[in-house]
N, C-alpha and C positions, 0 to 999 in steps of 0.2 A: 539238261541244266537250265536252258532258256525257258523251257516249259514250266519248271518248278518255280522260278522267279516270278513268272507271270501270274501264276496262281496265288503266290504269297502276296504280291502287290494288290491283286483284286480283293483278297480277303480283308487286308488292312484298309483299303479304300472303302469297302462296304461297311466295316465297323465304324469308321469315322463318319460316314454319312448317316448311319443309324444314330450315333451320339448326337449329332446336330439336329436330327429330326426329333429327338426326345426333348432336348433342352429348350429349343426355340419356341415351340408352341406353348410350353409351360409358362414361360415368361410373358408371352403375349396374352395368356388367359387371366393373369392377375387383375382383380378388381377391388374397390374399396367402398365402405358404407358412407354415403354423403347425405342421408336423409336424417334431419334432426327430429328429436321427440316433439310431441305436441306440448303446448304450454300447460303447466299445472293450473287448476281452477279452484275456486272457493277458498281463497286464502283468508283465514280468520285468526283471531288472537284471543287469549284470555290472560288476565293478570291477577296476581294475588296481592294481599296487603304487604307481603314481604318484598314486593318489587320484582318478582319473577314473571316473565312473559313467556307463554307457550303458544307457538304458531302451529296451525294445522292446515292442510290443504288436500284436495283430491288429486290422485295420482295422474301423472302424464302417461302417454303411450308411445311406443316406438316400434319401427319395423323389425328391429332385432331385440332390443330390450333396454329399458332405462336402468342405468347403474347408480344414479344418485341425484341429489338435488343441491343446488348452491343458493344460499340465503345471503342477500345483499342488504347492507344497511346504508342509509343516506349519510354521507360525511360532510357535504355542503349542499347548498341549494341546487338540486337537480343532479348531483354527482353521487354515485353509489359505489361502495367498496365491499368486497367479500367479507361477510361476518362469520361464516362457517359453512360446513357441508354436512349432509346426512344421507343415509341410505333409506330412511323411512320418510313418511309424510308428516313428521313432527320435528320441531326444532325449539329448543329452550334457550332463551336469552336471560341471563341472571340479573337484568336491570331494565328499568323503564327510562328511556332517554328522550322521549317525545320526538323520535325521528321516524322516517318512513322506512318500510321494509318491502322487499319484493323477492320472488323466488323463480328460479328456472331449473329445468331438468337437463341432465347430461347422459349420453350413452357411451358405450365402450370405445367408439371411434372418436370421441371428443366432440361430437356434434352437440350443440346446446339449443334448447328451445327458446321461444320468446319468453319474456318476463311476464309474471302475473301483474295485474294492476297493484300499485303499492297500497299498503295499509299503515295507519299510524296508531300504535298502542298508546293509551293514555292511562295515568295512574287511576285506580279505582277510588271511590270515596270511602276510605277506611275509617272505622271508629278510632278515637284516641285510645291509647293503652289505659287499662284500668289500673289506677294507682291508689284508689281510695280504699282504706281498710274498713272492715266491718266495725260496728260499734262494740263496746265491751259487753260481754255477757253479764247477766245478773250474778251477784255473789252466790256461790254454791251454798246449799244446805245439805244436811246429812240425816238420813234415817238409819240408826245403828241397831243391829242385832248381833248375836254372837257370831263371830267369824267373818262378818262383812258389813259394809256400809253402803247404802244407796245414796249417791250424790245426785243432786238435781239443781238446775239453774234456769233462769229465764233466757229466751232466745236473743241473739244479736240481730241486727239489721244490716243490710249492705245495699249499695247502689245497684249491684247486679244480682247478687244472691250469695248467701252463706252456704258453703259446701261441707263444713264440718267443724268440730270442736276438738282442740288438743287438751288433754288432761295431763297435768304435771304434778309430781309428788315429791316430797322431801321427808326424811325421817325425823321424828321428834317434833317438839313444839317450837324449837328454834335451832338455828345453825344448820349446817348441811346444805348441799346444793340441790335445787329442784331438777328433776329429770323427767323427760317425756315418757309417759307410761301407756298412753292410748290415744287414738283418734276415733271419735264417734260422730255419727250423723244425727243423733238425737240429742236431747238436752238432759240426759241422765247417764250414769256410769256406776257400775258395781265395783267397789274396792274391796278386795278380799284381805282378811287379816289372819291372825290377830296382830295388834301393834298400835303404835301411836304415830300418826301421820299428819302432814299438812298437804292440802290440795289447792291448786289454782287452775283456772281454765281460761283459754283464749279461743277466739273464733278465727276462721280463715275462709277466703273465697277462692274462686276458680283461678284467679290470676296470681295466687300465692300471697296476697296481702293478708296480714295478720293483725288482729285487734290488740289493744293493751290487755294484760292479764287482769283477771279479777283479783280482789283481795284474797289472801290465803285464808283457808278455814282449817282449824285443828280438829282432828277426828281421832277418837280413842275406840278401837275395835276390840271388845273382849273375846277371849277364847271360848269356844263352845265345849260343853261337856261331851263325854264320850257316849254318843247315843246312836242308835241304829234304826230308829223308827222312821219309816218313809212317810211322805205326805199321802193324803187320800187321792183317789183318782179324780182328775178334773172332769167337768161335765163335757158331754159331746159337743164339739164346736158347731156353730151355725155360721153360714156365710152371708155377707151382704155387700152391696156396692160393687158387685163383680162387673168388670169391664173386659175389654179384649186382652188386657195385659196385667190385670191385678185383681185381687179379691181381699176382703177383710174378714177375719175370723174372730168370733167372740165365744167365750165358754164360761161356765160356772166355776168359781174358784175352788182350789184344794184347801185343805186344812192340814196343820202339822203341830206336833207337840211343842215345837219351838217357833219356827216361822218358815214359810215358803219364800225362797229368794228369787226364783224365776221359773218360767215355763219354757219348755223346749218344744218347738214345732217341727214335725216331720211331714214329708210329702212323698207321694208315689204317683207315677204317671199312669193314666188309663183307668177305666172303671173297675178293673180287677187285675190281680197279678202284679208283678214288678216288685221292687224293693223300696222300702221307705228310707229316706235320707234326710238328715237335718237341714232345714232351710233358714232357721233363725231362732232367736230367743226373745222373750218379753218379760218385763217385770210387772206387767198388768195382765188382765184377762182378755186382751185383744191383740191382734197381730195382722199387719197388712203385708201380703206376699206380692211382690212386683216382678216384672220381667217375664210374665207368662206369655204363652203363645195363643193367638186367637183360635177359636173353635177347637179347644183342647180340653180333655177331662183330666182332673187331678183328684187325689184323695189326701186328706189331712188327718193326723192324729196329734194329740198334745199330751205331754206328761209334765209333772211338777218336780222340782228339786229343792232340797233344803240346804242350810249352811254346812251341814255335815256331809253333803254329797249324796244323801239318800234320795232315790228317785221313785216316784209313784208308778203304778201301772199306767200303760197308755190308755187314753180315752178311746171310746168308740170312734170310728172314722166318719168323716163327712165327705161327700162327693161334690165337686164343684166343676162346672163346665163353662168355660169362657165363651162369650158370643163371638161370631165371625166378623170379618170386615176390618178395615183400617180406618184411622181417623186421628184425631188429636191435634190437627193443625189446620190453619186457615191461611190462604194466600191471596194476595192482590197484585195486579199489574197496573202500574201508574205511569202515565206519559209525562216525562220531564220536559222534553222539547222535541220539535219536529221541523222538517224542512221538505222541499219538493221531492227529494229522492231518498229520504230516510228519517229516522227518529231514534230517540233514546227512551227506553223504559227504565225508570229509576226514581224512587226506590220501589222495587218489587218486594213486598213484605211477606214474611212467614211468621205467624203467631202460634205459639203453643197454647191451645185451648183446653188442655187436660190438666190434671192435678199432679202429674209426674213429669220428670224431665224427658224430653225427646232425645234419643241418641242419634237420629238421622231424620232427614226430611227430603221429599222429592216433589218438585212442582212441575206441572206440564202446562204449556201454553201453545195454542194453535195459531200460527201466523196466517194472514190472508195470502191468497195465491200470488206468487211472484215476489214475496218478501223473503229476504235472506239475512241470517245473522252474520254480522261482520266483526263483532267483538263482544266480550262479556267479562264480568268481574264479580268477585265474592261468591262464586259458585262454580261447580264443575258442570259444564253444559255439553250436551250432545244433541244432534239434530237428525231426525229421520223424516224426510219429506217436509211437511209444514209443521210437524210437531217438535217443539223445543222442550227438552227435559233438563231441568236444573236440579242439582243435588248439593247439599251442604258440604263444605270442605272440613274434613276431620282436623281437629285442633284449632280451627278458626271459628266456624259458625254452624257446624253440623249439630252440636248439642244445644238445645234451647230449654231453659228453665221454665217451670210452669208460669204461664202468663207473660213470658218474655217475648220479644220480637227481634228478629234479625232481618237483613235485607240484602239484595243483590241487584245487579243491573245488566243490561245488554244494549248493544247498538245494532240497528237493523236497517238494511237498505230496501228500497221499494221502487217500483216503476215511477218515472217522473209524472207528477200530477195525481198519483194515487194517494188519497187522503185516509184510507182505511188504517186502523190500528187494532191490535188485539186488546180485549178488555177483560177477558175471563181467565183466571188461573185456578188450577185444581191442585190440591195438596194431599199427599199421603205421608205417613210417618211410621217410625218404629221406636221402641223403647228398649 
């Protein structure tokens, strides 16, 4: 009995010792991360005319991993408070307050990096809203044949540019309400009948301003007799004025026993094969096709249509190849002011030197060594090495009318005493 108790006691004591041996070293081995991330670098900002500021910076590094960034806003002289957090290297502030901002990184253990040097976003020099309406178009005139009337008027003018004309119609020679029936970008419109109508026209611009209406015009469109004779085939088109993005076609007219009302232009891609598709109509024997791609081959055919809907056979095809390359815009870089450690380039202009509207533009500027962009406005800006790339902002200044000019700006830091500035800007565009 004594022997059994001794063995039991020994086993229990051994197990207790093993338990202590396992728990104690585990507690002693526990360690924590106390290394903070590196400070983010290259804090820059961009601002829009709507007052929205976007901050960007280069990522911090950490021995374990950066989990996010804290953006601080100045609340009083020298005192900053948390404005927001982000897990990316971008932060958007929905207003420009003329205050300083700085950023620091944080890791999973709660360690925080040093702050970036502060930056101060400033409102960009934005153009005043366009509130000036176009001038009133000239009073319409009408060329009437059976089944339709061709309306025409002289163009309006505008301080920025006319984008279209609204055609309104009312039944009869008096009474009845006018209703919007079409919007056209040319100064003509085909009104199909028969019937008695009144028409009036007004112009509008890109800002939505509308001119006064023209005086109404009464138009009587007689019915066409029941006829099935189609127009003759138009002449084979020829192309002229071909650029990287457009070409102008001209052809010999068709004839008809009553009247030709319009020509329908069809286009196919490539020197052969493919399917022809309609690209537009014309009431004259010329048509300009826009929005083409550089260094691309197209084929065109034309057919005529009369008021009864009869269509002629298609003309023979003409092949057109657009030249390669980009162009259509000209850029400048202008020094507004400078100091020992930086300068402002503004206004940096972009001019549409073509006859058609530019849908987008891209400007590149090479900065001298050691120069760094710290802010920009009225453009979307990216930086690779010393190359600055600025692009127009959709809905604000990406589209430029023929002959029109837009501008943007940026602020740059430079080594103390360095007086060099960039003077050359290169522009490319698309339509």
